[in-house]
C-alpha positions, 0 to 999 in steps of 0.5 A, spaced: 821 611 722 813 608 720 812 601 723 809 599 716 816 600 713 822 595 714 829 598 716 832 601 710 837 606 709 837 612 704 844 613 700 844 620 697 852 622 698 858 620 695 861 617 702 855 613 703 855 610 696 862 608 697 860 605 703 854 601 700 859 599 694 864 596 700 859 592 703 856 589 697 862 588 692 863 581 695 856 579 696 853 573 692 847 576 690 843 583 690 836 584 688 834 591 685 829 595 682 829 602 679 824 608 678 824 613 673 820 618 669 820 618 661 814 623 660 815 629 656 823 628 655 827 624 650 832 621 655 829 618 661 830 620 668 833 615 673 830 617 679 830 612 684 834 605 685 832 600 691 836 594 693 836 588 698 841 584 700 844 580 706 846 587 708 839 590 708 835 594 704 837 601 701 834 607 697 839 610 692 837 617 690 841 618 683 838 625 683 842 627 689 848 624 687 854 626 683 854 620 679 852 612 681 859 609 678 859 604 685 852 602 684 854 601 676 860 597 678 856 592 682 851 591 676 857 589 672 860 584 677 860 577 674 861 575 682 854 578 684 847 575 682 843 580 680 835 579 682 830 583 678 823 582 676 822 585 669 829 587 669 829 588 662 827 595 663 832 597 668 838 594 664 836 598 658 835 604 662 842 603 665 845 601 658 842 608 655 844 612 660 851 609 662 853 604 656 854 598 661 852 591 660 849 587 666 852 580 668 850 574 672 842 575 672 836 572 675 829 575 673 823 572 676 818 574 671 822 570 666 823 564 671 816 564 672 814 563 665 818 556 665 814 554 671 806 555 669 805 563 669 803 567 663 809 571 660 809 577 662 806 576 669 806 582 674 810 582 680 804 583 684 801 576 681 807 573 682 808 575 690 801 573 691 802 566 687 808 564 690 809 567 697 801 568 699 803 576 700 798 581 698 801 587 695 798 594 696 799 597 689 798 605 687 804 608 686 806 605 679 805 612 676 807 618 681 812 623 681 819 620 682 822 626 681 819 630 687 823 631 693 823 629 699 820 622 697 814 621 700 813 615 705 808 612 701 813 612 695 818 609 699 813 603 701 811 602 694 819 602 692 821 597 698 815 592 696 818 591 689 825 589 692 824 586 699 820 579 696 825 578 690 830 573 694 824 569 696 822 569 689 829 567 687 829 561 692 822 558 690 822 559 683 830 557 683 828 550 686 822 549 681 826 550 675 832 545 678 826 540 680 823 541 673 830 541 669 829 548 666 834 552 670 839 552 664 833 554 659 831 560 664 839 561 664 839 562 656 834 567 657 837 571 662 844 571 658 840 575 653 840 581 657 847 581 658 848 582 650 850 588 647 845 586 641 839 586 645 839 593 647 841 595 640 835 599 636 835 601 629 834 608 628 829 607 622 825 602 626 819 606 627 818 608 620 819 601 617 814 598 622 809 604 620 803 601 617 803 606 611 810 604 609 808 599 603 803 603 600 807 609 599 811 610 592 819 611 593 819 618 594 814 618 599 817 612 603 824 616 603 820 622 606 817 618 611 824 615 613 826 623 614 821 625 618 821 620 623 829 621 623 828 629 624 823 628 629 827 624 633 833 628 632 829 634 634 827 631 640 834 629 642 836 636 642 831 639 646 830 633 651 823 633 649 819 627 648 818 625 640 810 626 641 811 633 643 815 635 637 810 632 632 805 627 634 805 620 630 798 621 628 799 627 624 805 624 620 800 620 615 797 627 613 803 630 612 806 624 608 800 624 604 799 632 602 807 633 601 807 632 594 802 637 593 806 642 596 806 647 601 799 650 600 796 643 601 800 643 608 798 650 610 790 649 608 789 642 611 785 643 617 787 637 621 794 640 621 796 645 627 797 652 624 803 653 628 806 646 626 805 648 618 807 655 619 814 653 623 815 647 619 812 647 612 818 649 608 823 644 612 818 638 610 818 640 603 825 641 603 826 634 606 821 631 600 825 634 595 832 632 596 834 626 592 835 619 595 841 617 598 845 610 597 844 609 605 836 611 604 836 606 599 839 600 603 834 602 609 828 601 604 831 594 602 829 592 609 821 593 607 818 586 607 815 585 600 808 584 600 806 577 599 800 574 595 796 571 600 797 563 601 791 560 604 794 553 605 800 556 608 796 560 613 792 554 615 799 550 616 802 556 620 796 556 624 796 548 625 803 549 627 803 554 632 797 551 635 801 545 636 807 549 639 802 552 644 799 545 646 806 543 647 808 549 651 801 548 655 803 540 656 810 543 659 807 549 663 811 554 659 808 560 657 807 560 649 810 568 649 816 565 652 817 560 646 815 565 639 810 569 636 806 567 630 810 572 626 816 569 628 813 562 626 812 565 619 819 568 619 822 561 620 817 558 615 820 563 610 827 562 612 828 555 614 836 556 615 835 562 620 830 558 624 835 552 625 840 557 627 836 560 632 832 553 634 837 547 634 842 549 639 836 552 644 831 550 649 826 551 644 829 546 639 830 541 645 823 542 647 819 542 640 824 536 638 827 534 632 821 532 628 817 538 629 823 542 627 823 538 621 816 540 620 817 547 622 823 549 617 822 544 611 822 547 605 818 542 602 810 542 601 806 540 607 799 536 607 794 537 613 788 532 613 783 531 617 780 524 617 777 518 622 777 524 628 785 525 627 789 531 624 795 528 620 801 532 618 805 529 612 811 532 609 812 531 601 
């Protein structure tokens, strides 16, 4: 074993994984990370799981194992603290592939956002900042499906977990000292909820920049072509881009009302695409709208007339939030975005539900929540070298 690598064990047989489970099922904590490949496929391939604990360092090889159920049992075990960095990606993949929800979490990226680091911050920067260790990165994009696993890949994979315990302890101490551990735990707990991993199948279409500029028939067709692309990609286990590039969708939508020839003669659309699917697209366009599709279209946000005064007020409020976060060394990205603030102003009752019983509301204070959620008009004035915000 190369001297540059710490001692570790590769788990690639069922007996070894069962033994790994027995060694870990009664531990207090375990750090882990995953490596996966999502390119050119619909379902992301889990390729490697690296763990660290008081027992040692382990590399679990999902490509060699018939299943990883013992490991999944540990992730769901509320008695074991799971330590990750940017663990959302790992938990989301495990949820998609195996339908599980994690329990009892500590995420160093989230924790760092409450101790003066920007959110998100990289693992490399956090290790350097807290532990004064310099990591040698270079394998973040590599062929994790290739076997045997290269020594350089193993070194990269192990580096992603061996520092997790020390980060957990240092960040945990900082959070305890500042009284923000419970705030961080609020954010960790979100990763345990099934709703956190829910995905609206129409999200891509609804978020399209062109949606609001289309008439109803075109809007429905846009919903259908995104759904067609997703289902075909899932059936073939190809990426959605391999089925139909997103940049081609606007051209198809704009030409579909002119009929099949308009698609066939469009020089920007690939000949093979129009030859194979022009009739399919035309059929999707001509089908009558369904009640379910009408309900989906109701989710399209209405285009509001620009209100310059309201935009100014929102920007002033956002900058106040940003300054408050700066004062308390909490990343503004952990608080909420400008879009969230705009939504809070438009829906004050929802804002109160979200903010009043959370660390965000406690940090901002009752008076700011009143400014933020007030349905009344607000006046912003500048006089005598000060800015005044007044509720009417």
